[in-house]
Biopython code that builds the backbone (N, CA, C, O; Angstrom):
import numpy as np
from Bio.PDB.StructureBuilder import StructureBuilder

atoms = [
    (1, "UNK", "N", (30.432, -18.908, -3.873)),
    (1, "UNK", "CA", (29.596, -19.944, -4.453)),
    (1, "UNK", "C", (28.154, -19.734, -3.994)),
    (1, "UNK", "O", (27.907, -19.350, -2.851)),
    (2, "UNK", "N", (27.234, -19.981, -4.869)),
    (2, "UNK", "CA", (25.812, -19.783, -4.646)),
    (2, "UNK", "C", (25.319, -20.477, -3.381)),
    (2, "UNK", "O", (24.633, -19.856, -2.568)),
    (3, "UNK", "N", (25.647, -21.721, -3.205)),
    (3, "UNK", "CA", (25.133, -22.506, -2.086)),
    (3, "UNK", "C", (25.649, -21.995, -0.747)),
    (3, "UNK", "O", (24.890, -21.893, 0.217)),
    (4, "UNK", "N", (26.920, -21.679, -0.688)),
    (4, "UNK", "CA", (27.500, -21.176, 0.561)),
    (4, "UNK", "C", (26.932, -19.813, 0.930)),
    (4, "UNK", "O", (26.790, -19.499, 2.112)),
    (5, "UNK", "N", (26.607, -19.003, -0.071)),
    (5, "UNK", "CA", (26.013, -17.695, 0.191)),
    (5, "UNK", "C", (24.632, -17.810, 0.841)),
    (5, "UNK", "O", (24.227, -16.929, 1.600)),
    (6, "UNK", "N", (23.916, -18.884, 0.548)),
    (6, "UNK", "CA", (22.600, -19.089, 1.164)),
    (6, "UNK", "C", (22.717, -19.375, 2.661)),
    (6, "UNK", "O", (21.813, -19.047, 3.430)),
    (7, "UNK", "N", (23.819, -19.980, 3.069)),
    (7, "UNK", "CA", (24.120, -20.245, 4.476)),
    (7, "UNK", "C", (23.011, -21.015, 5.196)),
    (7, "UNK", "O", (22.648, -20.684, 6.324)),
    (8, "UNK", "N", (22.485, -22.032, 4.538)),
    (8, "UNK", "CA", (21.443, -22.855, 5.145)),
    (8, "UNK", "C", (21.941, -23.615, 6.368)),
    (8, "UNK", "O", (21.159, -23.904, 7.274)),
    (9, "UNK", "N", (23.224, -23.941, 6.408)),
    (9, "UNK", "CA", (23.739, -24.732, 7.535)),
    (9, "UNK", "C", (23.593, -24.008, 8.863)),
    (9, "UNK", "O", (23.420, -24.659, 9.894)),
    (10, "UNK", "N", (23.659, -22.681, 8.873)),
    (10, "UNK", "CA", (23.464, -21.961, 10.132)),
    (10, "UNK", "C", (22.007, -21.524, 10.325)),
    (10, "UNK", "O", (21.532, -21.419, 11.456)),
    (11, "UNK", "N", (21.305, -21.273, 9.223)),
    (11, "UNK", "CA", (19.915, -20.831, 9.327)),
    (11, "UNK", "C", (18.949, -21.987, 9.574)),
    (11, "UNK", "O", (17.937, -21.827, 10.257)),
    (12, "UNK", "N", (19.269, -23.142, 9.015)),
    (12, "UNK", "CA", (18.404, -24.323, 9.125)),
    (12, "UNK", "C", (19.239, -25.515, 9.587)),
    (12, "UNK", "O", (19.637, -26.340, 8.765)),
    (13, "UNK", "N", (19.507, -25.618, 10.875)),
    (13, "UNK", "CA", (20.431, -26.654, 11.361)),
    (13, "UNK", "C", (19.911, -28.084, 11.227)),
    (13, "UNK", "O", (20.672, -29.032, 11.421)),
    (14, "UNK", "N", (18.660, -28.255, 10.906)),
    (14, "UNK", "CA", (18.062, -29.591, 10.830)),
    (14, "UNK", "C", (18.195, -30.246, 9.458)),
    (14, "UNK", "O", (17.825, -31.410, 9.306)),
    (15, "UNK", "N", (18.707, -29.539, 8.462)),
    (15, "UNK", "CA", (18.745, -30.127, 7.128)),
    (15, "UNK", "C", (20.090, -30.789, 6.843)),
    (15, "UNK", "O", (21.112, -30.433, 7.431)),
    (16, "UNK", "N", (20.070, -31.763, 5.926)),
    (16, "UNK", "CA", (21.295, -32.426, 5.497)),
    (16, "UNK", "C", (21.850, -31.730, 4.270)),
    (16, "UNK", "O", (21.131, -31.557, 3.286)),
    (17, "UNK", "N", (23.084, -31.336, 4.301)),
    (17, "UNK", "CA", (23.715, -30.610, 3.210)),
    (17, "UNK", "C", (24.101, -31.600, 2.106)),
    (17, "UNK", "O", (25.124, -32.279, 2.193)),
    (18, "UNK", "N", (23.260, -31.668, 1.066)),
    (18, "UNK", "CA", (23.468, -32.654, 0.010)),
    (18, "UNK", "C", (23.611, -32.002, -1.367)),
    (18, "UNK", "O", (23.130, -32.545, -2.361)),
    (19, "UNK", "N", (24.260, -30.860, -1.430)),
    (19, "UNK", "CA", (24.361, -30.144, -2.697)),
    (19, "UNK", "C", (25.204, -30.911, -3.719)),
    (19, "UNK", "O", (24.880, -30.897, -4.907)),
    (20, "UNK", "N", (26.254, -31.564, -3.297)),
    (20, "UNK", "CA", (27.087, -32.335, -4.232)),
    (20, "UNK", "C", (26.291, -33.515, -4.778)),
    (20, "UNK", "O", (26.336, -33.804, -5.974)),
    (21, "UNK", "N", (25.576, -34.181, -3.911)),
    (21, "UNK", "CA", (24.734, -35.308, -4.330)),
    (21, "UNK", "C", (23.696, -34.873, -5.365)),
    (21, "UNK", "O", (23.475, -35.568, -6.357)),
    (22, "UNK", "N", (23.066, -33.734, -5.134)),
    (22, "UNK", "CA", (22.045, -33.269, -6.078)),
    (22, "UNK", "C", (22.672, -32.910, -7.429)),
    (22, "UNK", "O", (22.088, -33.178, -8.478)),
    (23, "UNK", "N", (23.867, -32.301, -7.397)),
    (23, "UNK", "CA", (24.516, -31.977, -8.664)),
    (23, "UNK", "C", (24.874, -33.251, -9.435)),
    (23, "UNK", "O", (24.720, -33.300, -10.655)),
    (24, "UNK", "N", (25.344, -34.263, -8.740)),
    (24, "UNK", "CA", (25.703, -35.503, -9.422)),
    (24, "UNK", "C", (24.487, -36.175, -10.055)),
    (24, "UNK", "O", (24.591, -36.743, -11.142)),
    (25, "UNK", "N", (23.342, -36.116, -9.388)),
    (25, "UNK", "CA", (22.113, -36.659, -9.991)),
    (25, "UNK", "C", (21.833, -35.967, -11.321)),
    (25, "UNK", "O", (21.505, -36.623, -12.310)),
    (26, "UNK", "N", (21.961, -34.664, -11.343)),
    (26, "UNK", "CA", (21.679, -33.901, -12.557)),
    (26, "UNK", "C", (22.762, -34.137, -13.601)),
    (26, "UNK", "O", (22.457, -34.240, -14.790)),
    (27, "UNK", "N", (24.009, -34.223, -13.181)),
    (27, "UNK", "CA", (25.114, -34.435, -14.126)),
    (27, "UNK", "C", (24.991, -35.766, -14.856)),
    (27, "UNK", "O", (25.382, -35.878, -16.018)),
    (28, "UNK", "N", (24.456, -36.760, -14.188)),
    (28, "UNK", "CA", (24.239, -38.057, -14.837)),
    (28, "UNK", "C", (23.150, -37.936, -15.902)),
    (28, "UNK", "O", (23.263, -38.531, -16.973)),
    (29, "UNK", "N", (22.113, -37.179, -15.616)),
    (29, "UNK", "CA", (20.997, -37.043, -16.551)),
    (29, "UNK", "C", (21.328, -36.116, -17.727)),
    (29, "UNK", "O", (20.887, -36.365, -18.849)),
    (30, "UNK", "N", (22.090, -35.064, -17.484)),
    (30, "UNK", "CA", (22.391, -34.057, -18.514)),
    (30, "UNK", "C", (23.901, -33.866, -18.596)),
    (30, "UNK", "O", (24.407, -32.825, -18.176)),
    (31, "UNK", "N", (24.613, -34.821, -19.113)),
    (31, "UNK", "CA", (26.075, -34.785, -19.078)),
    (31, "UNK", "C", (26.713, -34.082, -20.263)),
    (31, "UNK", "O", (27.889, -33.725, -20.204)),
    (32, "UNK", "N", (25.956, -33.873, -21.346)),
    (32, "UNK", "CA", (26.535, -33.261, -22.529)),
    (32, "UNK", "C", (26.900, -31.794, -22.263)),
    (32, "UNK", "O", (26.187, -31.099, -21.540)),
    (33, "UNK", "N", (28.012, -31.325, -22.850)),
    (33, "UNK", "CA", (28.477, -29.950, -22.601)),
    (33, "UNK", "C", (27.450, -28.872, -22.933)),
    (33, "UNK", "O", (27.401, -27.842, -22.261)),
    (34, "UNK", "N", (26.640, -29.089, -23.944)),
    (34, "UNK", "CA", (25.678, -28.058, -24.338)),
    (34, "UNK", "C", (24.556, -27.872, -23.311)),
    (34, "UNK", "O", (23.772, -26.927, -23.413)),
    (35, "UNK", "N", (24.477, -28.767, -22.324)),
    (35, "UNK", "CA", (23.440, -28.670, -21.300)),
    (35, "UNK", "C", (23.972, -28.125, -19.969)),
    (35, "UNK", "O", (23.385, -28.375, -18.916)),
    (36, "UNK", "N", (25.065, -27.394, -20.016)),
    (36, "UNK", "CA", (25.656, -26.898, -18.763)),
    (36, "UNK", "C", (24.714, -25.943, -18.027)),
    (36, "UNK", "O", (24.613, -26.006, -16.802)),
    (37, "UNK", "N", (24.037, -25.077, -18.741)),
    (37, "UNK", "CA", (23.095, -24.158, -18.098)),
    (37, "UNK", "C", (21.938, -24.939, -17.466)),
    (37, "UNK", "O", (21.507, -24.621, -16.358)),
    (38, "UNK", "N", (21.447, -25.936, -18.155)),
    (38, "UNK", "CA", (20.363, -26.779, -17.615)),
    (38, "UNK", "C", (20.825, -27.489, -16.346)),
    (38, "UNK", "O", (20.056, -27.609, -15.392)),
    (39, "UNK", "N", (22.069, -27.961, -16.323)),
    (39, "UNK", "CA", (22.602, -28.618, -15.116)),
    (39, "UNK", "C", (22.633, -27.663, -13.931)),
    (39, "UNK", "O", (22.269, -28.034, -12.815)),
    (40, "UNK", "N", (23.062, -26.451, -14.176)),
    (40, "UNK", "CA", (23.162, -25.466, -13.094)),
    (40, "UNK", "C", (21.781, -25.176, -12.505)),
    (40, "UNK", "O", (21.600, -25.218, -11.288)),
    (41, "UNK", "N", (20.828, -24.886, -13.355)),
    (41, "UNK", "CA", (19.482, -24.546, -12.884)),
    (41, "UNK", "C", (18.828, -25.743, -12.204)),
    (41, "UNK", "O", (18.246, -25.599, -11.129)),
    (42, "UNK", "N", (18.917, -26.913, -12.811)),
    (42, "UNK", "CA", (18.298, -28.099, -12.215)),
    (42, "UNK", "C", (18.954, -28.457, -10.890)),
    (42, "UNK", "O", (18.265, -28.857, -9.952)),
    (43, "UNK", "N", (20.260, -28.321, -10.796)),
    (43, "UNK", "CA", (20.948, -28.618, -9.537)),
    (43, "UNK", "C", (20.521, -27.647, -8.442)),
    (43, "UNK", "O", (20.334, -28.053, -7.295)),
    (44, "UNK", "N", (20.367, -26.383, -8.781)),
    (44, "UNK", "CA", (19.913, -25.405, -7.794)),
    (44, "UNK", "C", (18.507, -25.738, -7.303)),
    (44, "UNK", "O", (18.240, -25.736, -6.101)),
    (45, "UNK", "N", (17.618, -26.020, -8.243)),
    (45, "UNK", "CA", (16.237, -26.331, -7.856)),
    (45, "UNK", "C", (16.151, -27.620, -7.048)),
    (45, "UNK", "O", (15.382, -27.698, -6.090)),
    (46, "UNK", "N", (16.926, -28.624, -7.421)),
    (46, "UNK", "CA", (16.911, -29.878, -6.671)),
    (46, "UNK", "C", (17.516, -29.697, -5.283)),
    (46, "UNK", "O", (17.033, -30.291, -4.319)),
    (47, "UNK", "N", (18.554, -28.893, -5.167)),
    (47, "UNK", "CA", (19.161, -28.635, -3.858)),
    (47, "UNK", "C", (18.165, -27.932, -2.938)),
    (47, "UNK", "O", (18.061, -28.269, -1.758)),
    (48, "UNK", "N", (17.439, -26.963, -3.473)),
    (48, "UNK", "CA", (16.423, -26.277, -2.668)),
    (48, "UNK", "C", (15.281, -27.225, -2.331)),
    (48, "UNK", "O", (14.716, -27.156, -1.239)),
    (49, "UNK", "N", (14.940, -28.100, -3.251)),
    (49, "UNK", "CA", (13.887, -29.085, -2.988)),
    (49, "UNK", "C", (14.280, -30.003, -1.838)),
    (49, "UNK", "O", (13.432, -30.352, -1.017)),
    (50, "UNK", "N", (15.534, -30.398, -1.761)),
    (50, "UNK", "CA", (15.964, -31.251, -0.645)),
    (50, "UNK", "C", (15.896, -30.500, 0.682)),
    (50, "UNK", "O", (15.602, -31.096, 1.719)),
    (51, "UNK", "N", (16.164, -29.211, 0.655)),
    (51, "UNK", "CA", (16.035, -28.403, 1.876)),
    (51, "UNK", "C", (14.564, -28.356, 2.306)),
    (51, "UNK", "O", (14.249, -28.521, 3.484)),
    (52, "UNK", "N", (13.675, -28.131, 1.346)),
    (52, "UNK", "CA", (12.244, -28.100, 1.655)),
    (52, "UNK", "C", (11.796, -29.450, 2.202)),
    (52, "UNK", "O", (11.029, -29.507, 3.163)),
    (53, "UNK", "N", (12.265, -30.525, 1.601)),
    (53, "UNK", "CA", (11.909, -31.866, 2.072)),
    (53, "UNK", "C", (12.375, -32.084, 3.512)),
    (53, "UNK", "O", (11.614, -32.575, 4.347)),
    (54, "UNK", "N", (13.606, -31.724, 3.796)),
    (54, "UNK", "CA", (14.120, -31.862, 5.168)),
    (54, "UNK", "C", (13.348, -30.978, 6.143)),
    (54, "UNK", "O", (13.062, -31.376, 7.272)),
    (55, "UNK", "N", (13.020, -29.786, 5.689)),
    (55, "UNK", "CA", (12.271, -28.860, 6.529)),
    (55, "UNK", "C", (10.892, -29.441, 6.869)),
    (55, "UNK", "O", (10.445, -29.373, 8.014)),
    (56, "UNK", "N", (10.236, -30.006, 5.871)),
    (56, "UNK", "CA", (8.907, -30.586, 6.089)),
    (56, "UNK", "C", (8.977, -31.858, 6.935)),
    (56, "UNK", "O", (8.091, -32.100, 7.755)),
    (57, "UNK", "N", (10.002, -32.658, 6.749)),
    (57, "UNK", "CA", (10.143, -33.901, 7.514)),
    (57, "UNK", "C", (10.390, -33.650, 8.993)),
    (57, "UNK", "O", (9.909, -34.402, 9.841)),
    (58, "UNK", "N", (11.131, -32.606, 9.307)),
    (58, "UNK", "CA", (11.626, -32.455, 10.670)),
    (58, "UNK", "C", (11.033, -31.299, 11.457)),
    (58, "UNK", "O", (11.124, -31.301, 12.684)),
    (59, "UNK", "N", (10.442, -30.332, 10.818)),
    (59, "UNK", "CA", (10.248, -29.085, 11.529)),
    (59, "UNK", "C", (8.889, -28.414, 11.325)),
    (59, "UNK", "O", (8.372, -27.807, 12.263)),
    (60, "UNK", "N", (8.310, -28.500, 10.164)),
    (60, "UNK", "CA", (7.157, -27.692, 9.782)),
    (60, "UNK", "C", (5.859, -28.217, 10.393)),
    (60, "UNK", "O", (5.607, -29.422, 10.423)),
    (61, "UNK", "N", (5.050, -27.287, 10.876)),
    (61, "UNK", "CA", (3.701, -27.639, 11.308)),
    (61, "UNK", "C", (2.770, -27.544, 10.096)),
    (61, "UNK", "O", (3.106, -26.873, 9.120)),
    (62, "UNK", "N", (1.614, -28.199, 10.140)),
    (62, "UNK", "CA", (0.692, -28.096, 9.001)),
    (62, "UNK", "C", (0.274, -26.651, 8.679)),
    (62, "UNK", "O", (0.135, -26.296, 7.508)),
    (63, "UNK", "N", (0.078, -25.838, 9.687)),
    (63, "UNK", "CA", (-0.299, -24.441, 9.443)),
    (63, "UNK", "C", (0.830, -23.673, 8.748)),
    (63, "UNK", "O", (0.577, -22.876, 7.845)),
    (64, "UNK", "N", (2.075, -23.916, 9.171)),
    (64, "UNK", "CA", (3.222, -23.242, 8.540)),
    (64, "UNK", "C", (3.405, -23.724, 7.107)),
    (64, "UNK", "O", (3.742, -22.938, 6.222)),
    (65, "UNK", "N", (3.186, -25.006, 6.882)),
    (65, "UNK", "CA", (3.305, -25.545, 5.531)),
    (65, "UNK", "C", (2.275, -24.919, 4.602)),
    (65, "UNK", "O", (2.572, -24.629, 3.443)),
    (66, "UNK", "N", (1.078, -24.713, 5.104)),
    (66, "UNK", "CA", (0.051, -24.070, 4.295)),
    (66, "UNK", "C", (0.445, -22.637, 3.924)),
    (66, "UNK", "O", (0.235, -22.210, 2.788)),
    (67, "UNK", "N", (1.014, -21.897, 4.876)),
    (67, "UNK", "CA", (1.504, -20.548, 4.575)),
    (67, "UNK", "C", (2.589, -20.579, 3.506)),
    (67, "UNK", "O", (2.604, -19.755, 2.592)),
    (68, "UNK", "N", (3.497, -21.544, 3.639)),
    (68, "UNK", "CA", (4.607, -21.674, 2.689)),
    (68, "UNK", "C", (4.084, -21.979, 1.281)),
    (68, "UNK", "O", (4.521, -21.374, 0.303)),
    (69, "UNK", "N", (3.151, -22.919, 1.195)),
    (69, "UNK", "CA", (2.596, -23.288, -0.109)),
    (69, "UNK", "C", (1.814, -22.135, -0.734)),
    (69, "UNK", "O", (1.887, -21.916, -1.943)),
    (70, "UNK", "N", (1.075, -21.408, 0.079)),
    (70, "UNK", "CA", (0.347, -20.248, -0.444)),
    (70, "UNK", "C", (1.319, -19.192, -0.978)),
    (70, "UNK", "O", (1.062, -18.575, -2.013)),
    (71, "UNK", "N", (2.416, -18.988, -0.283)),
    (71, "UNK", "CA", (3.420, -18.018, -0.731)),
    (71, "UNK", "C", (4.033, -18.454, -2.062)),
    (71, "UNK", "O", (4.248, -17.629, -2.950)),
    (72, "UNK", "N", (4.311, -19.739, -2.196)),
    (72, "UNK", "CA", (4.885, -20.242, -3.447)),
    (72, "UNK", "C", (3.870, -20.123, -4.576)),
    (72, "UNK", "O", (4.228, -19.757, -5.695)),
    (73, "UNK", "N", (2.617, -20.427, -4.295)),
    (73, "UNK", "CA", (1.590, -20.306, -5.334)),
    (73, "UNK", "C", (1.429, -18.867, -5.815)),
    (73, "UNK", "O", (1.198, -18.633, -7.001)),
    (74, "UNK", "N", (1.549, -17.908, -4.908)),
    (74, "UNK", "CA", (1.433, -16.503, -5.293)),
    (74, "UNK", "C", (2.665, -16.041, -6.074)),
    (74, "UNK", "O", (2.569, -15.196, -6.964)),
    (75, "UNK", "N", (3.795, -16.596, -5.736)),
    (75, "UNK", "CA", (5.057, -16.307, -6.424)),
    (75, "UNK", "C", (5.369, -14.813, -6.472)),
    (75, "UNK", "O", (5.737, -14.276, -7.517)),
    (76, "UNK", "N", (5.219, -14.161, -5.339)),
    (76, "UNK", "CA", (5.639, -12.775, -5.233)),
    (76, "UNK", "C", (6.418, -12.599, -3.932)),
    (76, "UNK", "O", (6.176, -13.296, -2.947)),
    (77, "UNK", "N", (7.335, -11.676, -3.950)),
    (77, "UNK", "CA", (8.220, -11.493, -2.801)),
    (77, "UNK", "C", (7.511, -10.858, -1.600)),
    (77, "UNK", "O", (8.052, -10.862, -0.495)),
    (78, "UNK", "N", (6.318, -10.320, -1.802)),
    (78, "UNK", "CA", (5.563, -9.735, -0.712)),
    (78, "UNK", "C", (5.035, -10.772, 0.268)),
    (78, "UNK", "O", (4.695, -10.437, 1.403)),
    (79, "UNK", "N", (4.963, -12.013, -0.156)),
    (79, "UNK", "CA", (4.447, -13.086, 0.703)),
    (79, "UNK", "C", (5.433, -13.508, 1.781)),
    (79, "UNK", "O", (5.058, -14.213, 2.718)),
    (80, "UNK", "N", (6.653, -13.098, 1.667)),
    (80, "UNK", "CA", (7.698, -13.555, 2.588)),
    (80, "UNK", "C", (7.455, -13.076, 4.023)),
    (80, "UNK", "O", (7.879, -13.737, 4.971)),
    (81, "UNK", "N", (6.794, -11.963, 4.188)),
    (81, "UNK", "CA", (6.573, -11.408, 5.525)),
    (81, "UNK", "C", (5.674, -12.277, 6.400)),
    (81, "UNK", "O", (5.759, -12.211, 7.626)),
    (82, "UNK", "N", (4.829, -13.077, 5.797)),
    (82, "UNK", "CA", (3.894, -13.918, 6.547)),
    (82, "UNK", "C", (4.531, -15.232, 7.008)),
    (82, "UNK", "O", (3.949, -15.950, 7.821)),
    (83, "UNK", "N", (5.714, -15.548, 6.496)),
    (83, "UNK", "CA", (6.347, -16.830, 6.803)),
    (83, "UNK", "C", (7.139, -16.774, 8.107)),
    (83, "UNK", "O", (7.623, -15.714, 8.502)),
    (84, "UNK", "N", (7.270, -17.933, 8.777)),
    (84, "UNK", "CA", (8.161, -17.998, 9.947)),
    (84, "UNK", "C", (9.599, -17.713, 9.516)),
    (84, "UNK", "O", (9.954, -17.896, 8.352)),
    (85, "UNK", "N", (10.410, -17.270, 10.451)),
    (85, "UNK", "CA", (11.783, -16.844, 10.157)),
    (85, "UNK", "C", (12.590, -17.927, 9.440)),
    (85, "UNK", "O", (13.299, -17.637, 8.477)),
    (86, "UNK", "N", (12.485, -19.171, 9.906)),
    (86, "UNK", "CA", (13.307, -20.229, 9.304)),
    (86, "UNK", "C", (12.890, -20.563, 7.872)),
    (86, "UNK", "O", (13.687, -21.138, 7.130)),
    (87, "UNK", "N", (11.674, -20.224, 7.464)),
    (87, "UNK", "CA", (11.207, -20.494, 6.104)),
    (87, "UNK", "C", (11.584, -19.383, 5.128)),
    (87, "UNK", "O", (11.622, -19.603, 3.917)),
    (88, "UNK", "N", (11.858, -18.209, 5.645)),
    (88, "UNK", "CA", (12.099, -17.058, 4.778)),
    (88, "UNK", "C", (13.303, -17.250, 3.870)),
    (88, "UNK", "O", (13.249, -16.897, 2.692)),
    (89, "UNK", "N", (14.383, -17.801, 4.396)),
    (89, "UNK", "CA", (15.584, -17.977, 3.573)),
    (89, "UNK", "C", (15.345, -18.996, 2.459)),
    (89, "UNK", "O", (15.843, -18.835, 1.345)),
    (90, "UNK", "N", (14.592, -20.030, 2.763)),
    (90, "UNK", "CA", (14.280, -21.039, 1.749)),
    (90, "UNK", "C", (13.374, -20.458, 0.661)),
    (90, "UNK", "O", (13.618, -20.664, -0.528)),
    (91, "UNK", "N", (12.350, -19.745, 1.063)),
    (91, "UNK", "CA", (11.452, -19.113, 0.102)),
    (91, "UNK", "C", (12.208, -18.107, -0.760)),
    (91, "UNK", "O", (12.011, -18.058, -1.974)),
    (92, "UNK", "N", (13.065, -17.312, -0.144)),
    (92, "UNK", "CA", (13.836, -16.323, -0.889)),
    (92, "UNK", "C", (14.758, -17.004, -1.904)),
    (92, "UNK", "O", (14.950, -16.495, -3.008)),
    (93, "UNK", "N", (15.328, -18.154, -1.532)),
    (93, "UNK", "CA", (16.201, -18.890, -2.456)),
    (93, "UNK", "C", (15.412, -19.366, -3.675)),
    (93, "UNK", "O", (15.900, -19.273, -4.801)),
    (94, "UNK", "N", (14.213, -19.867, -3.462)),
    (94, "UNK", "CA", (13.363, -20.297, -4.585)),
    (94, "UNK", "C", (13.053, -19.099, -5.473)),
    (94, "UNK", "O", (13.203, -19.160, -6.694)),
    (95, "UNK", "N", (12.625, -18.027, -4.856)),
    (95, "UNK", "CA", (12.273, -16.821, -5.588)),
    (95, "UNK", "C", (13.467, -16.323, -6.411)),
    (95, "UNK", "O", (13.304, -15.940, -7.569)),
    (96, "UNK", "N", (14.654, -16.327, -5.821)),
    (96, "UNK", "CA", (15.859, -15.844, -6.507)),
    (96, "UNK", "C", (16.257, -16.735, -7.680)),
    (96, "UNK", "O", (16.698, -16.235, -8.715)),
    (97, "UNK", "N", (16.106, -18.052, -7.530)),
    (97, "UNK", "CA", (16.455, -18.953, -8.638)),
    (97, "UNK", "C", (15.526, -18.717, -9.819)),
    (97, "UNK", "O", (15.986, -18.646, -10.958)),
    (98, "UNK", "N", (14.230, -18.594, -9.568)),
    (98, "UNK", "CA", (13.311, -18.327, -10.676)),
    (98, "UNK", "C", (13.567, -16.958, -11.296)),
    (98, "UNK", "O", (13.426, -16.793, -12.508)),
    (99, "UNK", "N", (13.936, -15.992, -10.493)),
    (99, "UNK", "CA", (14.285, -14.665, -11.013)),
    (99, "UNK", "C", (15.533, -14.760, -11.894)),
    (99, "UNK", "O", (15.605, -14.136, -12.953)),
    (100, "UNK", "N", (16.518, -15.550, -11.441)),
    (100, "UNK", "CA", (17.735, -15.755, -12.234)),
    (100, "UNK", "C", (17.412, -16.410, -13.572)),
    (100, "UNK", "O", (17.965, -16.026, -14.603)),
    (101, "UNK", "N", (16.525, -17.391, -13.557)),
    (101, "UNK", "CA", (16.136, -18.068, -14.799)),
    (101, "UNK", "C", (15.477, -17.062, -15.742)),
    (101, "UNK", "O", (15.793, -17.023, -16.931)),
    (102, "UNK", "N", (14.569, -16.255, -15.217)),
    (102, "UNK", "CA", (13.892, -15.251, -16.049)),
    (102, "UNK", "C", (14.882, -14.285, -16.674)),
    (102, "UNK", "O", (14.749, -13.931, -17.845)),
    (103, "UNK", "N", (15.874, -13.855, -15.906)),
    (103, "UNK", "CA", (16.849, -12.892, -16.410)),
    (103, "UNK", "C", (17.750, -13.499, -17.474)),
    (103, "UNK", "O", (18.147, -12.807, -18.412)),
    (104, "UNK", "N", (18.079, -14.780, -17.345)),
    (104, "UNK", "CA", (19.016, -15.399, -18.283)),
    (104, "UNK", "C", (18.349, -15.998, -19.511)),
    (104, "UNK", "O", (19.006, -16.218, -20.529)),
    (105, "UNK", "N", (17.073, -16.258, -19.427)),
    (105, "UNK", "CA", (16.394, -16.827, -20.583)),
    (105, "UNK", "C", (16.328, -15.799, -21.709)),
    (105, "UNK", "O", (16.163, -14.603, -21.466)),
    (106, "UNK", "N", (16.455, -16.264, -22.899)),
    (106, "UNK", "CA", (16.313, -15.335, -24.022)),
    (106, "UNK", "C", (14.831, -15.168, -24.350)),
    (106, "UNK", "O", (13.990, -15.876, -23.798)),
    (107, "UNK", "N", (14.519, -14.261, -25.222)),
    (107, "UNK", "CA", (13.120, -13.952, -25.515)),
    (107, "UNK", "C", (12.390, -15.117, -26.187)),
    (107, "UNK", "O", (11.165, -15.201, -26.096)),
    (108, "UNK", "N", (13.102, -16.001, -26.848)),
    (108, "UNK", "CA", (12.462, -17.143, -27.501)),
    (108, "UNK", "C", (11.947, -18.164, -26.507)),
    (108, "UNK", "O", (10.998, -18.892, -26.799)),
    (109, "UNK", "N", (12.563, -18.227, -25.335)),
    (109, "UNK", "CA", (12.191, -19.257, -24.367)),
    (109, "UNK", "C", (11.625, -18.666, -23.077)),
    (109, "UNK", "O", (11.551, -19.368, -22.069)),
    (110, "UNK", "N", (11.231, -17.421, -23.084)),
    (110, "UNK", "CA", (10.752, -16.759, -21.873)),
    (110, "UNK", "C", (9.533, -17.456, -21.274)),
    (110, "UNK", "O", (9.347, -17.468, -20.058)),
    (111, "UNK", "N", (8.701, -18.040, -22.150)),
    (111, "UNK", "CA", (7.471, -18.663, -21.682)),
    (111, "UNK", "C", (7.729, -19.843, -20.754)),
    (111, "UNK", "O", (6.830, -20.230, -20.006)),
    (112, "UNK", "N", (8.924, -20.426, -20.775)),
    (112, "UNK", "CA", (9.222, -21.584, -19.926)),
    (112, "UNK", "C", (9.080, -21.255, -18.440)),
    (112, "UNK", "O", (8.523, -22.060, -17.694)),
    (113, "UNK", "N", (9.551, -20.130, -18.002)),
    (113, "UNK", "CA", (9.459, -19.733, -16.602)),
    (113, "UNK", "C", (8.001, -19.467, -16.243)),
    (113, "UNK", "O", (7.557, -19.805, -15.145)),
    (114, "UNK", "N", (7.273, -18.875, -17.144)),
    (114, "UNK", "CA", (5.855, -18.598, -16.888)),
    (114, "UNK", "C", (5.110, -19.896, -16.591)),
    (114, "UNK", "O", (4.309, -19.949, -15.658)),
    (115, "UNK", "N", (5.364, -20.938, -17.372)),
    (115, "UNK", "CA", (4.680, -22.210, -17.149)),
    (115, "UNK", "C", (5.143, -22.872, -15.856)),
    (115, "UNK", "O", (4.339, -23.517, -15.183)),
    (116, "UNK", "N", (6.394, -22.734, -15.499)),
    (116, "UNK", "CA", (6.895, -23.309, -14.243)),
    (116, "UNK", "C", (6.236, -22.637, -13.054)),
    (116, "UNK", "O", (5.918, -23.301, -12.067)),
    (117, "UNK", "N", (6.028, -21.338, -13.133)),
    (117, "UNK", "CA", (5.393, -20.612, -12.040)),
    (117, "UNK", "C", (3.917, -21.017, -11.901)),
    (117, "UNK", "O", (3.390, -21.081, -10.790)),
    (118, "UNK", "N", (3.264, -21.286, -13.017)),
    (118, "UNK", "CA", (1.860, -21.661, -12.956)),
    (118, "UNK", "C", (1.651, -23.099, -12.490)),
    (118, "UNK", "O", (0.564, -23.449, -12.030)),
    (119, "UNK", "N", (2.662, -23.916, -12.602)),
    (119, "UNK", "CA", (2.510, -25.340, -12.257)),
    (119, "UNK", "C", (2.373, -25.590, -10.792)),
    (119, "UNK", "O", (2.239, -26.740, -10.371)),
]
sb = StructureBuilder()
sb.init_structure("model")
sb.init_model(0)
sb.init_chain("A")
sb.init_seg("    ")
for serial, (resi, resn, name, xyz) in enumerate(atoms, 1):
    if name == "N":
        sb.init_residue(resn, " ", resi, " ")
    sb.init_atom(name, np.array(xyz, "f"), 0.0, 1.0, " ", f" {name:<3s}", serial, name[0])
structure = sb.get_structure()
């Protein structure tokens, strides 16, 4: 399973594991069968967002947060080297989810990922 492979529970011991809760939030909003792909992507992004929130609430210094935000704004995997060790797995998870979206999107909707990266 995607979430267990990330192994946040051992890499980031300060976060609350709320992946089921995040999926249920998305399932309530997008319950129709034709939106299964949207549920998967939104649940992944929301689960990572909760990890980032927990990380910022409990652990991150302002200087580290600035490095993290700059890396996300650049949206390239080369930025990972500048991050503290505990942030690298979270950043890599974000990067991988957006890469997965790009790979699965068809050519008609490719621009959606481009706009998400620019936001």
